[in-house]
C-alpha positions as a Markdown table, in Angstrom:
| # | Residue | x | y | z |
|---|---|---|---|---|
| 1 | Unk | 0.0 | 0.0 | 0.0 |
| 2 | Unk | 2.8 | 2.4 | 1.0 |
| 3 | Unk | 4.5 | 2.0 | -2.4 |
| 4 | Unk | 1.4 | 2.5 | -4.4 |
| 5 | Unk | 0.8 | 5.8 | -2.6 |
| 6 | Unk | 4.5 | 6.8 | -3.1 |
| 7 | Unk | 4.7 | 8.3 | 0.4 |
| 8 | Unk | 6.8 | 8.1 | 3.4 |
| 9 | Unk | 4.7 | 8.3 | 6.6 |
| 10 | Unk | 6.4 | 9.2 | 10.0 |
| 11 | Unk | 4.6 | 9.8 | 13.3 |
| 12 | Unk | 5.2 | 13.6 | 12.9 |
| 13 | Unk | 3.9 | 13.8 | 9.3 |
| 14 | Unk | 0.5 | 15.5 | 8.5 |
| 15 | Unk | -1.0 | 12.6 | 6.6 |
| 16 | Unk | -3.6 | 14.4 | 4.4 |
| 17 | Unk | -0.9 | 17.0 | 3.1 |
| 18 | Unk | 1.5 | 14.2 | 2.2 |
| 19 | Unk | -0.7 | 11.8 | 0.4 |
| 20 | Unk | -1.3 | 12.2 | -3.4 |
| 21 | Unk | -4.9 | 12.7 | -4.8 |
| 22 | Unk | -6.9 | 9.5 | -5.4 |
| 23 | Unk | -9.4 | 8.3 | -8.0 |
| 24 | Unk | -12.9 | 7.6 | -6.6 |
| 25 | Unk | -12.5 | 3.9 | -7.8 |
| 26 | Unk | -9.6 | 3.5 | -5.4 |
| 27 | Unk | -11.2 | 5.0 | -2.3 |
| 28 | Unk | -11.3 | 1.7 | -0.1 |
| 29 | Unk | -7.7 | 1.2 | -0.9 |
| 30 | Unk | -6.0 | 4.5 | -0.6 |
| 31 | Unk | -8.1 | 6.9 | 1.6 |
| 32 | Unk | -8.7 | 7.4 | 5.3 |
| 33 | Unk | -11.9 | 8.6 | 7.2 |
| 34 | Unk | -12.7 | 10.3 | 10.4 |
| 35 | Unk | -16.1 | 9.3 | 11.6 |
| 36 | Unk | -17.8 | 11.7 | 14.1 |
| 37 | Unk | -20.6 | 9.9 | 16.2 |
| 38 | Unk | -23.1 | 11.9 | 17.9 |
| 39 | Unk | -26.8 | 12.1 | 18.8 |
| 40 | Unk | -28.8 | 15.3 | 19.5 |
| 41 | Unk | -28.9 | 19.0 | 18.5 |
| 42 | Unk | -27.0 | 20.3 | 21.5 |
| 43 | Unk | -24.1 | 17.9 | 20.9 |
| 44 | Unk | -24.0 | 18.7 | 17.2 |
| 45 | Unk | -23.6 | 22.5 | 17.7 |
| 46 | Unk | -21.4 | 22.6 | 20.6 |
| 47 | Unk | -19.1 | 19.6 | 20.1 |
| 48 | Unk | -19.4 | 18.2 | 16.6 |
| 49 | Unk | -19.3 | 21.3 | 14.5 |
| 50 | Unk | -16.3 | 23.0 | 16.4 |
| 51 | Unk | -14.2 | 19.8 | 16.2 |
| 52 | Unk | -15.2 | 19.4 | 12.5 |
| 53 | Unk | -14.2 | 22.9 | 11.6 |
| 54 | Unk | -10.9 | 22.6 | 13.5 |
| 55 | Unk | -10.1 | 19.4 | 11.5 |
| 56 | Unk | -10.9 | 21.0 | 8.2 |
| 57 | Unk | -8.8 | 23.9 | 9.3 |
| 58 | Unk | -5.6 | 21.8 | 9.8 |
| 59 | Unk | -6.1 | 18.9 | 7.5 |
| 60 | Unk | -7.0 | 18.5 | 3.9 |
| 61 | Unk | -10.4 | 16.8 | 4.0 |
| 62 | Unk | -13.2 | 15.9 | 1.8 |
| 63 | Unk | -15.7 | 17.4 | 1.1 |
| 64 | Unk | -14.0 | 20.8 | 1.1 |
| 65 | Unk | -10.9 | 19.4 | -0.6 |
| 66 | Unk | -12.4 | 17.0 | -3.1 |
| 67 | Unk | -8.9 | 15.6 | -4.1 |
| 68 | Unk | -8.0 | 14.9 | -0.4 |
| 69 | Unk | -7.4 | 11.3 | 0.8 |
| 70 | Unk | -9.1 | 12.0 | 4.1 |
| 71 | Unk | -12.9 | 12.2 | 4.3 |
| 72 | Unk | -15.0 | 13.4 | 7.3 |
| 73 | Unk | -18.2 | 11.6 | 8.0 |
| 74 | Unk | -21.0 | 11.9 | 10.5 |
| 75 | Unk | -22.9 | 9.0 | 12.0 |
| 76 | Unk | -26.0 | 9.8 | 14.1 |
| 77 | Unk | -27.1 | 7.2 | 16.7 |
| 78 | Unk | -30.4 | 6.3 | 18.2 |
| 79 | Unk | -31.3 | 8.6 | 21.1 |
| 80 | Unk | -34.6 | 9.5 | 22.8 |
| 81 | Unk | -33.4 | 13.2 | 23.1 |
| 82 | Unk | -32.9 | 13.5 | 19.3 |
| 83 | Unk | -35.5 | 15.3 | 17.1 |
| 84 | Unk | -34.9 | 13.3 | 13.9 |
| 85 | Unk | -33.9 | 16.5 | 12.1 |
| 86 | Unk | -30.1 | 16.3 | 13.0 |
| 87 | Unk | -29.0 | 15.0 | 9.7 |
| 88 | Unk | -30.8 | 17.8 | 7.9 |
| 89 | Unk | -29.3 | 20.4 | 10.0 |
| 90 | Unk | -25.8 | 19.0 | 9.7 |
| 91 | Unk | -26.1 | 18.7 | 5.9 |
| 92 | Unk | -26.5 | 22.5 | 5.7 |
| 93 | Unk | -23.0 | 23.1 | 7.1 |
| 94 | Unk | -21.3 | 21.6 | 4.1 |
| 95 | Unk | -18.5 | 19.9 | 6.3 |
| 96 | Unk | -19.3 | 16.1 | 6.0 |
| 97 | Unk | -18.9 | 14.1 | 2.8 |
| 98 | Unk | -21.4 | 11.7 | 4.2 |
| 99 | Unk | -24.1 | 11.8 | 6.9 |
| 100 | Unk | -25.9 | 8.7 | 8.1 |
| 101 | Unk | -29.1 | 9.5 | 10.0 |
| 102 | Unk | -30.0 | 7.7 | 13.3 |
| 103 | Unk | -32.7 | 5.6 | 11.7 |
| 104 | Unk | -30.1 | 3.9 | 9.5 |
| 105 | Unk | -27.6 | 3.2 | 12.3 |
| 106 | Unk | -28.5 | -0.5 | 12.7 |
| 107 | Unk | -28.4 | -1.3 | 9.0 |
| 108 | Unk | -25.1 | 0.6 | 8.8 |
| 109 | Unk | -23.6 | -1.5 | 11.7 |
| 110 | Unk | -24.8 | -4.7 | 10.1 |
| 111 | Unk | -23.6 | -3.9 | 6.5 |
| 112 | Unk | -21.5 | -0.8 | 6.2 |
| 113 | Unk | -20.9 | -1.4 | 2.5 |
| 114 | Unk | -24.6 | -1.2 | 1.8 |
| 115 | Unk | -24.1 | 2.6 | 2.1 |
| 116 | Unk | -21.1 | 2.9 | -0.2 |
| 117 | Unk | -17.5 | 2.0 | -0.1 |
| 118 | Unk | -15.5 | 2.7 | 3.2 |
| 119 | Unk | -11.8 | 3.4 | 3.5 |
| 120 | Unk | -9.7 | 0.5 | 4.9 |
| 121 | Unk | -8.4 | 2.8 | 7.7 |
| 122 | Unk | -9.9 | 5.4 | 9.9 |
| 123 | Unk | -10.8 | 6.8 | 13.3 |
| 124 | Unk | -14.2 | 6.8 | 15.1 |
| 125 | Unk | -14.7 | 9.7 | 17.5 |
| 126 | Unk | -17.4 | 9.6 | 20.2 |
| 127 | Unk | -19.1 | 13.0 | 20.6 |
| 128 | Unk | -22.4 | 12.2 | 22.0 |
| 129 | Unk | -25.0 | 9.5 | 22.6 |
| 130 | Unk | -24.3 | 6.0 | 24.0 |
| 131 | Unk | -20.6 | 5.3 | 24.1 |
| 132 | Unk | -21.2 | 1.6 | 23.3 |
| 133 | Unk | -22.5 | 2.4 | 19.8 |
| 134 | Unk | -19.0 | 3.9 | 18.9 |
| 135 | Unk | -17.3 | 0.7 | 20.4 |
| 136 | Unk | -19.5 | -1.4 | 18.1 |
| 137 | Unk | -19.0 | 0.8 | 15.0 |
| 138 | Unk | -15.2 | 1.1 | 15.3 |
| 139 | Unk | -15.1 | -2.8 | 15.7 |
| 140 | Unk | -17.2 | -3.2 | 12.7 |
| 141 | Unk | -15.3 | -0.9 | 10.4 |
| 142 | Unk | -11.9 | -2.1 | 11.9 |
| 143 | Unk | -11.0 | 1.7 | 12.8 |
| 144 | Unk | -9.2 | 3.2 | 15.6 |
| 145 | Unk | -11.5 | 4.7 | 18.3 |
| 146 | Unk | -11.4 | 7.7 | 20.7 |
| 147 | Unk | -14.0 | 8.7 | 23.2 |
| 148 | Unk | -14.6 | 12.2 | 24.5 |
| 149 | Unk | -15.7 | 11.5 | 28.1 |
| 150 | Unk | -17.5 | 14.3 | 30.0 |
| 151 | Unk | -18.0 | 12.4 | 33.2 |
| 152 | Unk | -17.0 | 8.8 | 32.7 |
| 153 | Unk | -15.4 | 6.5 | 30.2 |
| 154 | Unk | -17.6 | 3.4 | 30.1 |
| 155 | Unk | -15.8 | 1.1 | 27.8 |
| 156 | Unk | -12.1 | 2.0 | 28.3 |
| 157 | Unk | -10.8 | -1.5 | 27.5 |
| 158 | Unk | -12.1 | -1.0 | 23.9 |
| 159 | Unk | -10.9 | 2.6 | 23.5 |
| 160 | Unk | -7.6 | 3.4 | 21.8 |
| 161 | Unk | -7.8 | 6.8 | 23.5 |
| 162 | Unk | -9.9 | 8.5 | 26.0 |
| 163 | Unk | -10.0 | 12.3 | 25.9 |
| 164 | Unk | -11.3 | 13.4 | 29.2 |
| 165 | Unk | -13.1 | 16.6 | 30.3 |
| 166 | Unk | -11.5 | 16.6 | 33.7 |
| 167 | Unk | -8.9 | 14.7 | 35.8 |
| 168 | Unk | -11.8 | 13.1 | 37.6 |
| 169 | Unk | -12.6 | 11.0 | 34.5 |
| 170 | Unk | -9.0 | 9.8 | 34.4 |
| 171 | Unk | -9.1 | 9.0 | 38.1 |
| 172 | Unk | -12.1 | 6.7 | 37.6 |
| 173 | Unk | -10.3 | 4.5 | 35.1 |
| 174 | Unk | -8.5 | 1.3 | 36.2 |
| 175 | Unk | -5.0 | 2.1 | 36.9 |
| 176 | Unk | -3.6 | 0.0 | 34.1 |
| 177 | Unk | -5.6 | 1.9 | 31.5 |
| 178 | Unk | -4.9 | 5.5 | 32.6 |
| 179 | Unk | -2.1 | 5.8 | 30.1 |
| 180 | Unk | -4.8 | 5.7 | 27.4 |
| 181 | Unk | -6.4 | 8.8 | 28.8 |
| 182 | Unk | -5.5 | 12.5 | 28.1 |
| 183 | Unk | -7.3 | 15.3 | 30.0 |
| 184 | Unk | -8.1 | 17.9 | 27.4 |
| 185 | Unk | -10.8 | 20.0 | 29.1 |
| 186 | Unk | -14.3 | 21.1 | 28.2 |
| 187 | Unk | -15.0 | 21.3 | 24.6 |
| 188 | Unk | -17.6 | 24.0 | 25.3 |
| 189 | Unk | -15.0 | 26.3 | 26.7 |
| 190 | Unk | -13.9 | 26.9 | 23.1 |
| 191 | Unk | -17.3 | 28.2 | 22.1 |
| 192 | Unk | -16.5 | 31.8 | 22.8 |
| 193 | Unk | -13.4 | 31.6 | 20.6 |
| 194 | Unk | -15.7 | 30.6 | 17.7 |
| 195 | Unk | -18.2 | 33.3 | 18.5 |
| 196 | Unk | -16.2 | 36.1 | 17.1 |
| 197 | Unk | -18.1 | 39.4 | 17.1 |
| 198 | Unk | -17.5 | 40.0 | 13.4 |
| 199 | Unk | -21.2 | 41.1 | 13.0 |
| 200 | Unk | -22.1 | 43.5 | 15.8 |
| 201 | Unk | -25.7 | 43.6 | 16.6 |
| 202 | Unk | -27.6 | 46.9 | 16.7 |
| 203 | Unk | -27.2 | 48.7 | 20.0 |
| 204 | Unk | -29.7 | 48.0 | 22.7 |
| 205 | Unk | -30.5 | 45.7 | 25.6 |
| 206 | Unk | -30.9 | 42.3 | 23.9 |
| 207 | Unk | -32.7 | 39.3 | 25.5 |
| 208 | Unk | -32.4 | 35.9 | 24.0 |
| 209 | Unk | -35.4 | 33.6 | 24.1 |
| 210 | Unk | -34.6 | 30.0 | 23.8 |
| 211 | Unk | -37.9 | 27.8 | 23.9 |
| 212 | Unk | -36.1 | 24.6 | 23.0 |
| 213 | Unk | -35.5 | 22.4 | 20.0 |
| 214 | Unk | -37.9 | 19.5 | 20.5 |
| 215 | Unk | -41.7 | 19.6 | 20.0 |
| 216 | Unk | -42.4 | 18.8 | 23.6 |
| 217 | Unk | -40.5 | 21.8 | 24.8 |
| 218 | Unk | -41.5 | 24.1 | 21.9 |
| 219 | Unk | -45.4 | 23.5 | 22.5 |
| 220 | Unk | -44.8 | 25.1 | 25.9 |
| 221 | Unk | -41.9 | 27.4 | 25.4 |
| 222 | Unk | -43.1 | 29.3 | 22.4 |
| 223 | Unk | -46.3 | 30.6 | 23.8 |
| 224 | Unk | -44.9 | 31.1 | 27.3 |
| 225 | Unk | -41.9 | 33.2 | 26.0 |
| 226 | Unk | -44.0 | 35.3 | 23.6 |
| 227 | Unk | -46.0 | 36.4 | 26.6 |
| 228 | Unk | -42.9 | 37.1 | 28.6 |
| 229 | Unk | -41.6 | 39.3 | 25.7 |
| 230 | Unk | -44.9 | 41.1 | 25.6 |
| 231 | Unk | -44.9 | 42.0 | 29.2 |
| 232 | Unk | -41.2 | 42.7 | 29.5 |
| 233 | Unk | -41.3 | 45.1 | 26.5 |
| 234 | Unk | -43.8 | 47.1 | 28.6 |
| 235 | Unk | -41.7 | 47.1 | 31.7 |
| 236 | Unk | -38.5 | 48.0 | 29.7 |
| 237 | Unk | -39.6 | 49.6 | 26.5 |
| 238 | Unk | -36.1 | 49.8 | 25.0 |
| 239 | Unk | -35.3 | 46.1 | 25.1 |
| 240 | Unk | -35.0 | 43.9 | 22.0 |
| 241 | Unk | -35.6 | 40.3 | 21.6 |
| 242 | Unk | -33.6 | 37.6 | 19.7 |
| 243 | Unk | -35.0 | 34.1 | 19.1 |
| 244 | Unk | -32.3 | 31.8 | 17.6 |
| 245 | Unk | -34.1 | 29.2 | 15.5 |
| 246 | Unk | -32.7 | 25.9 | 16.5 |
| 247 | Unk | -31.3 | 23.8 | 13.6 |
| 248 | Unk | -33.8 | 21.0 | 14.2 |
| 249 | Unk | -36.7 | 23.3 | 13.9 |
| 250 | Unk | -38.1 | 26.0 | 11.6 |
| 251 | Unk | -39.7 | 29.4 | 11.5 |
| 252 | Unk | -42.9 | 27.7 | 10.3 |
| 253 | Unk | -43.0 | 25.3 | 13.2 |
| 254 | Unk | -42.4 | 28.1 | 15.7 |
| 255 | Unk | -45.3 | 30.0 | 14.2 |
| 256 | Unk | -47.5 | 26.8 | 14.3 |
| 257 | Unk | -46.8 | 26.4 | 18.1 |
| 258 | Unk | -48.1 | 30.0 | 18.7 |
| 259 | Unk | -51.3 | 29.3 | 16.8 |
| 260 | Unk | -54.6 | 27.5 | 17.7 |
| 261 | Unk | -53.2 | 24.1 | 16.4 |
| 262 | Unk | -51.2 | 24.1 | 19.7 |
| 263 | Unk | -53.8 | 23.5 | 22.7 |
| 264 | Unk | -51.3 | 25.1 | 25.1 |
| 265 | Unk | -51.2 | 28.4 | 23.1 |
| 266 | Unk | -54.8 | 29.1 | 24.1 |
| 267 | Unk | -53.8 | 29.4 | 27.8 |
| 268 | Unk | -51.7 | 32.4 | 26.9 |
| 269 | Unk | -52.7 | 35.8 | 25.7 |
| 270 | Unk | -49.8 | 36.4 | 23.2 |
| 271 | Unk | -49.6 | 35.3 | 19.6 |
| 272 | Unk | -47.8 | 36.0 | 16.4 |
| 273 | Unk | -49.7 | 38.5 | 14.2 |
| 274 | Unk | -47.1 | 39.2 | 11.4 |
| 275 | Unk | -44.0 | 37.7 | 10.0 |
| 276 | Unk | -41.7 | 40.3 | 8.3 |
| 277 | Unk | -38.3 | 40.7 | 6.8 |
| 278 | Unk | -36.0 | 42.9 | 9.0 |
| 279 | Unk | -34.6 | 46.2 | 8.1 |
| 280 | Unk | -31.4 | 45.7 | 10.3 |
| 281 | Unk | -27.9 | 45.1 | 8.9 |
| 282 | Unk | -28.2 | 41.5 | 9.8 |
| 283 | Unk | -31.2 | 40.9 | 7.3 |
| 284 | Unk | -33.0 | 39.1 | 10.0 |
| 285 | Unk | -36.7 | 38.3 | 9.7 |
| 286 | Unk | -38.9 | 39.0 | 12.6 |
| 287 | Unk | -42.2 | 38.1 | 14.3 |
| 288 | Unk | -44.5 | 40.8 | 15.5 |
| 289 | Unk | -46.8 | 39.9 | 18.3 |
| 290 | Unk | -50.4 | 41.0 | 18.8 |
| 291 | Unk | -49.0 | 43.6 | 21.3 |
| 292 | Unk | -46.6 | 44.9 | 18.7 |
| 293 | Unk | -43.4 | 43.4 | 20.2 |
| 294 | Unk | -40.7 | 42.6 | 17.6 |
| 295 | Unk | -38.9 | 39.4 | 18.0 |
| 296 | Unk | -35.9 | 38.9 | 15.7 |
| 297 | Unk | -35.2 | 35.6 | 14.3 |
| 298 | Unk | -31.6 | 34.2 | 13.8 |
| 299 | Unk | -32.0 | 31.3 | 11.4 |
| 300 | Unk | -28.2 | 30.9 | 10.6 |
| 301 | Unk | -26.6 | 28.4 | 13.0 |
| 302 | Unk | -24.7 | 28.4 | 15.1 |
| 303 | Unk | -25.9 | 31.7 | 16.7 |
| 304 | Unk | -23.0 | 32.1 | 19.1 |
| 305 | Unk | -21.8 | 35.3 | 17.7 |
| 306 | Unk | -25.2 | 36.9 | 18.4 |
| 307 | Unk | -25.9 | 35.2 | 21.7 |
| 308 | Unk | -22.5 | 36.4 | 23.2 |
| 309 | Unk | -23.6 | 40.0 | 22.6 |
| 310 | Unk | -27.0 | 39.5 | 24.5 |
| 311 | Unk | -27.5 | 40.8 | 28.0 |
| 312 | Unk | -29.7 | 38.0 | 29.3 |
| 313 | Unk | -31.2 | 34.7 | 28.1 |
| 314 | Unk | -34.5 | 33.1 | 29.1 |
| 315 | Unk | -34.2 | 29.4 | 28.4 |
| 316 | Unk | -35.8 | 26.0 | 29.1 |
| 317 | Unk | -33.6 | 23.1 | 30.3 |
| 318 | Unk | -31.3 | 21.1 | 28.2 |
| 319 | Unk | -27.9 | 21.2 | 26.4 |
| 320 | Unk | -28.5 | 24.8 | 25.6 |
| 321 | Unk | -27.9 | 25.7 | 29.2 |
| 322 | Unk | -24.3 | 24.3 | 28.8 |
| 323 | Unk | -24.1 | 26.3 | 25.6 |
| 324 | Unk | -25.1 | 29.5 | 27.2 |
| 325 | Unk | -22.9 | 28.7 | 30.2 |
| 326 | Unk | -19.9 | 28.3 | 27.8 |
| 327 | Unk | -20.6 | 31.6 | 26.3 |
| 328 | Unk | -21.0 | 33.1 | 29.9 |
| 329 | Unk | -24.3 | 34.5 | 29.0 |
| 330 | Unk | -26.4 | 35.1 | 32.1 |
| 331 | Unk | -29.7 | 33.1 | 32.1 |
| 332 | Unk | -33.0 | 32.4 | 33.8 |
| 333 | Unk | -33.9 | 28.7 | 33.4 |
| 334 | Unk | -37.6 | 28.0 | 33.4 |
| 335 | Unk | -39.6 | 24.8 | 33.8 |
| 336 | Unk | -43.4 | 25.5 | 33.9 |
| 337 | Unk | -44.8 | 22.3 | 35.5 |
| 338 | Unk | -48.4 | 23.2 | 34.8 |
| 339 | Unk | -47.7 | 21.6 | 31.4 |
| 340 | Unk | -46.1 | 18.3 | 32.6 |
| 341 | Unk | -48.3 | 16.2 | 30.4 |
| 342 | Unk | -46.3 | 17.3 | 27.3 |
| 343 | Unk | -42.9 | 17.6 | 28.9 |
| 344 | Unk | -41.7 | 14.2 | 28.0 |
| 345 | Unk | -38.2 | 15.4 | 26.9 |
| 346 | Unk | -36.3 | 13.2 | 29.5 |
| 347 | Unk | -33.3 | 11.0 | 28.9 |
| 348 | Unk | -32.8 | 7.2 | 28.7 |
| 349 | Unk | -35.2 | 4.4 | 29.0 |
| 350 | Unk | -37.6 | 6.3 | 31.2 |
| 351 | Unk | -37.9 | 8.9 | 28.5 |
| 352 | Unk | -38.8 | 6.2 | 26.0 |
| 353 | Unk | -41.5 | 4.7 | 28.4 |
| 354 | Unk | -42.9 | 8.2 | 28.8 |
| 355 | Unk | -43.7 | 8.3 | 25.0 |
| 356 | Unk | -45.5 | 5.0 | 24.7 |
| 357 | Unk | -49.1 | 5.1 | 23.7 |
| 358 | Unk | -51.4 | 4.5 | 26.6 |
| 359 | Unk | -48.8 | 5.3 | 29.2 |
| 360 | Unk | -47.7 | 8.7 | 27.7 |
| 361 | Unk | -50.0 | 11.1 | 29.6 |
| 362 | Unk | -50.0 | 9.4 | 33.1 |
| 363 | Unk | -46.5 | 8.1 | 33.1 |
| 364 | Unk | -45.2 | 11.4 | 31.6 |
| 365 | Unk | -46.7 | 13.4 | 34.5 |
| 366 | Unk | -45.3 | 10.9 | 37.1 |
| 367 | Unk | -41.8 | 10.8 | 35.5 |
| 368 | Unk | -41.7 | 14.6 | 35.2 |
| 369 | Unk | -42.6 | 15.1 | 38.9 |
| 370 | Unk | -40.1 | 12.3 | 39.9 |
| 371 | Unk | -37.3 | 13.8 | 37.9 |
| 372 | Unk | -38.0 | 17.4 | 39.2 |
| 373 | Unk | -38.0 | 16.1 | 42.8 |
| 374 | Unk | -34.9 | 13.7 | 42.7 |
| 375 | Unk | -32.6 | 15.2 | 40.0 |
| 376 | Unk | -31.6 | 18.2 | 42.1 |
| 377 | Unk | -30.2 | 20.9 | 39.8 |
| 378 | Unk | -31.5 | 21.0 | 36.1 |
| 379 | Unk | -29.3 | 23.5 | 34.4 |
| 380 | Unk | -25.8 | 22.3 | 33.4 |
| 381 | Unk | -23.9 | 25.2 | 35.0 |
| 382 | Unk | -25.6 | 24.2 | 38.4 |
| 383 | Unk | -24.9 | 20.6 | 37.8 |
| 384 | Unk | -21.2 | 21.2 | 37.0 |
| 385 | Unk | -20.8 | 23.6 | 40.1 |
| 386 | Unk | -22.9 | 21.6 | 42.5 |
| 387 | Unk | -24.5 | 24.7 | 43.6 |
| 388 | Unk | -26.9 | 27.4 | 42.2 |
| 389 | Unk | -25.1 | 29.7 | 39.7 |
| 390 | Unk | -28.0 | 30.4 | 37.4 |
| 391 | Unk | -31.7 | 30.8 | 38.7 |
| 392 | Unk | -34.0 | 27.8 | 38.0 |
| 393 | Unk | -37.6 | 28.6 | 38.1 |
| 394 | Unk | -39.5 | 25.3 | 38.5 |
| 395 | Unk | -43.2 | 25.2 | 39.3 |
| 396 | Unk | -46.5 | 26.9 | 38.3 |
| 397 | Unk | -44.6 | 29.9 | 37.1 |
| 398 | Unk | -46.3 | 32.6 | 35.0 |
| 399 | Unk | -44.8 | 34.8 | 32.1 |
| 400 | Unk | -45.4 | 37.9 | 34.3 |
| 401 | Unk | -43.2 | 36.4 | 37.2 |
| 402 | Unk | -40.4 | 35.7 | 34.7 |
| 403 | Unk | -40.7 | 39.0 | 32.9 |
| 404 | Unk | -40.5 | 40.9 | 36.3 |
| 405 | Unk | -37.4 | 38.8 | 37.4 |
| 406 | Unk | -35.8 | 39.3 | 34.1 |
| 407 | Unk | -36.4 | 43.1 | 34.4 |
| 408 | Unk | -34.7 | 43.0 | 37.9 |
| 409 | Unk | -31.7 | 41.3 | 36.5 |
| 410 | Unk | -31.3 | 43.9 | 33.6 |
| 411 | Unk | -31.8 | 46.7 | 36.0 |
| 412 | Unk | -28.8 | 45.5 | 38.1 |
| 413 | Unk | -25.7 | 45.3 | 35.9 |
| 414 | Unk | -23.4 | 44.3 | 38.8 |
| 415 | Unk | -25.6 | 41.3 | 39.4 |
| 416 | Unk | -25.5 | 40.3 | 35.9 |
| 417 | Unk | -21.7 | 40.7 | 35.7 |
| 418 | Unk | -21.5 | 38.5 | 38.9 |
| 419 | Unk | -23.4 | 35.7 | 37.2 |
| 420 | Unk | -21.2 | 36.1 | 34.1 |
| 421 | Unk | -18.0 | 35.8 | 36.1 |
| 422 | Unk | -19.3 | 32.7 | 37.8 |
| 423 | Unk | -20.0 | 31.2 | 34.5 |
| 424 | Unk | -16.6 | 32.1 | 33.1 |
| 425 | Unk | -15.0 | 30.5 | 36.1 |
| 426 | Unk | -16.8 | 27.2 | 35.5 |
| 427 | Unk | -16.0 | 27.2 | 31.7 |
| 428 | Unk | -12.3 | 26.7 | 32.3 |
| 429 | Unk | -9.6 | 27.5 | 29.8 |
| 430 | Unk | -9.9 | 27.1 | 26.1 |
| 431 | Unk | -7.9 | 24.6 | 24.0 |
| 432 | Unk | -9.9 | 21.4 | 24.3 |
| 433 | Unk | -10.9 | 21.4 | 20.6 |
| 434 | Unk | -7.4 | 21.8 | 19.5 |
| 435 | Unk | -6.2 | 19.1 | 21.9 |
| 436 | Unk | -8.9 | 16.6 | 20.7 |
| 437 | Unk | -7.8 | 17.3 | 17.0 |
| 438 | Unk | -4.4 | 16.6 | 18.0 |
| 439 | Unk | -5.4 | 13.2 | 19.4 |
| 440 | Unk | -7.5 | 12.4 | 16.2 |
| 441 | Unk | -4.5 | 13.3 | 14.1 |
| 442 | Unk | -2.2 | 10.9 | 16.0 |
| 443 | Unk | -4.7 | 8.1 | 15.7 |
| 444 | Unk | -5.0 | 8.8 | 12.0 |
| 445 | Unk | -1.2 | 8.3 | 11.6 |
| 446 | Unk | -1.5 | 4.9 | 13.7 |
| 447 | Unk | -4.4 | 3.9 | 11.5 |
| 448 | Unk | -2.5 | 4.5 | 8.3 |
| 449 | Unk | 0.5 | 2.7 | 9.6 |
| 450 | Unk | -1.7 | -0.3 | 10.5 |
| 451 | Unk | -2.4 | -0.9 | 6.8 |
| 452 | Unk | 1.0 | -0.1 | 5.4 |
């Protein structure tokens, strides 16, 4: 193989820059693949995309370099927290030569060549979901394997490398396996470096509204937050509202959740009256509520460069709280329990049971009450810190309560700065994305040498 490629590879070589262009017919013999494995919308925007962009920045990779010998692929795995739209969202980024949706995962695992030819060598990278799926996939493809472990590495015996978020992950490994582990830090700590303010927002006091990315959350979050915006705009007439449209939803879907087709919307007084293009330099479109409140829509993802310029976010629970924390954006986290019958966006097997026909309503309420009582903190900054860093408002809360609290935060810049400093301290130093790309590159060299 090495003679056919006419290349000498050393451990310090940048493989994709040294290999010669290939013909498509030779892809399984002469090329390499990096396969990123992930699950839901939060992981895609905060882990997968930064890592993919970093790899493209340092290595010649398909699809951006069509003649490159190294290709970047995305495999989505089954997960109760996924929306089913992840592959569509990721396809818009133009950074993967192939994307395999979660509903194809088992067929891919059984017969990878059913979905086209695969390079003989490569690296599988775990970036969300169940770690066992990447163990199976790497074994099936015969590729090297690295796991990014936030809290624990569950299958270290089958990992070539473990990239740990903290020293605690390494300490939990069996002593004989700790040499496989490198502590790289929190991937989300690099978000602010990707959120460059190259497109300044219009001046003003900006509040980000983040109702969620899944239908269960949007059905509650959209009408609730529209009313919060209407009330807050009366308390603080100069404030402006930004609603980042999650990549797994759409403007049309958000409009639908504010209409009579959503039974929960009838419990709130606010609605969307108009949908107009914006006259700002960002060319944002916007909603206008029945009360005349303008809510600007950011449809290009990721929205980090805009979020980092906001003063406050009002958000539901989920990976977005980790995303906001990494951006050091002060937030109020809301969970209105008066709508527990539709709040089935929980993790794991219990989350699946809560969606079963017949059990959906009663089990969904029971599960939600149990989780709210037993889980403790719900927002990721609070879970990470083990204490209350950002306010969590759980209960029969009303939009007027949240609007008044948001106004109090905005009226007290010192208090806002205090929360921002706490979030910055939790975030840790940047560099994890660069460190993970180093580990992937080193495994690529070993994968190539395996077949030489």
